[in-house]
One Martini backbone bead per residue (centre of mass of N, CA, C, O) as a GRO file, in nm:
protein
   81
    1MET     BB    1  -0.377  -1.573   0.838
    2THR     BB    2  -0.210  -1.363   0.659
    3GLN     BB    3  -0.035  -1.079   0.646
    4HIS     BB    4  -0.160  -0.975   0.388
    5SER     BB    5  -0.461  -1.014   0.468
    6MET     BB    6  -0.452  -0.831   0.719
    7ILE     BB    7  -0.376  -0.574   0.574
    8LEU     BB    8  -0.609  -0.564   0.366
    9LYS     BB    9  -0.840  -0.566   0.568
   10THR     BB   10  -0.768  -0.301   0.705
   11LEU     BB   11  -0.754  -0.114   0.452
   12ASN     BB   12  -1.042  -0.192   0.329
   13ALA     BB   13  -1.181  -0.063   0.599
   14GLY     BB   14  -1.030   0.235   0.619
   15LYS     BB   15  -0.770   0.194   0.767
   16ARG     BB   16  -0.496   0.263   0.940
   17LEU     BB   17  -0.138   0.171   0.918
   18THR     BB   18   0.089   0.096   1.157
   19THR     BB   19   0.354  -0.041   1.303
   20ALA     BB   20   0.224  -0.081   1.581
   21ARG     BB   21  -0.032  -0.224   1.483
   22ALA     BB   22   0.110  -0.454   1.333
   23GLU     BB   23   0.258  -0.575   1.578
   24LYS     BB   24  -0.010  -0.650   1.728
   25MET     BB   25  -0.078  -0.852   1.474
   26GLY     BB   26   0.216  -0.993   1.395
   27ILE     BB   27   0.368  -0.786   1.210
   28THR     BB   28   0.658  -0.793   1.031
   29ASN     BB   29   0.791  -0.582   0.831
   30LEU     BB   30   0.585  -0.381   0.685
   31SER     BB   31   0.734  -0.258   0.438
   32ALA     BB   32   0.771  -0.532   0.293
   33ARG     BB   33   0.471  -0.608   0.269
   34ILE     BB   34   0.391  -0.358   0.106
   35ALA     BB   35   0.579  -0.407  -0.134
   36GLU     BB   36   0.449  -0.677  -0.214
   37LEU     BB   37   0.163  -0.564  -0.265
   38ARG     BB   38   0.244  -0.361  -0.482
   39ALA     BB   39   0.360  -0.579  -0.679
   40GLN     BB   40   0.053  -0.699  -0.704
   41GLY     BB   41  -0.125  -0.404  -0.737
   42HIS     BB   42  -0.160  -0.246  -0.485
   43SER     BB   43  -0.305   0.053  -0.349
   44ILE     BB   44  -0.051   0.202  -0.150
   45TYR     BB   45  -0.012   0.456   0.094
   46THR     BB   46   0.210   0.697   0.216
   47ASN     BB   47   0.193   0.876   0.525
   48HIS     BB   48   0.292   1.199   0.662
   49ARG     BB   49   0.298   1.303   1.010
   50LYS     BB   50   0.414   1.483   1.261
   51ASN     BB   51   0.206   1.382   1.507
   52VAL     BB   52   0.184   1.062   1.396
   53GLY     BB   53   0.334   0.979   1.145
   54SER     BB   54   0.341   0.687   0.981
   55PHE     BB   55   0.111   0.562   0.722
   56TYR     BB   56  -0.130   0.342   0.582
   57GLN     BB   57  -0.320   0.338   0.267
   58SER     BB   58  -0.586   0.292   0.069
   59GLY     BB   59  -0.643   0.336  -0.295
   60ARG     BB   60  -0.680   0.547  -0.560
   61PRO     BB   61  -0.538   0.653  -0.826
   62THR     BB   62  -0.454   0.916  -0.977
   63ARG     BB   63  -0.413   1.055  -1.277
   64SER     BB   64  -0.118   1.147  -1.223
   65VAL     BB   65  -0.010   0.868  -1.142
   66VAL     BB   66  -0.079   0.721  -1.403
   67ALA     BB   67   0.080   0.909  -1.591
   68LEU     BB   68   0.356   0.856  -1.464
   69ALA     BB   69   0.363   0.552  -1.511
   70TYR     BB   70   0.344   0.573  -1.818
   71LEU     BB   71   0.604   0.737  -1.859
   72GLN     BB   72   0.798   0.526  -1.718
   73GLY     BB   73   0.662   0.229  -1.844
   74GLY     BB   74   0.432   0.236  -2.021
   75SER     BB   75   0.185   0.034  -2.167
   76SER     BB   76   0.271  -0.243  -2.032
   77LEU     BB   77   0.139  -0.181  -1.746
   78PHE     BB   78  -0.180  -0.194  -1.881
   79GLY     BB   79  -0.163  -0.468  -1.996
   80ALA     BB   80  -0.185  -0.775  -2.094
   81ASN     BB   81   0.004  -1.084  -2.028
   0.00000   0.00000   0.00000
């Protein structure tokens, strides 16, 4: 199983993924793997909590996030290639 598939399996199960948990899974440089998955179109959010630290979750983008992406990148972001 690839690092990408391990990350997606964890996130799609509704679990949060921290750097510590990723390291236990054998995933190094979690932020780089997340960036690669985002570039592939996966909706992964970074959350920051004072007492927990940072963690990643998957989810659906809100309307405001989609609207901002449209404003920044135009309609080409949402069309077929």
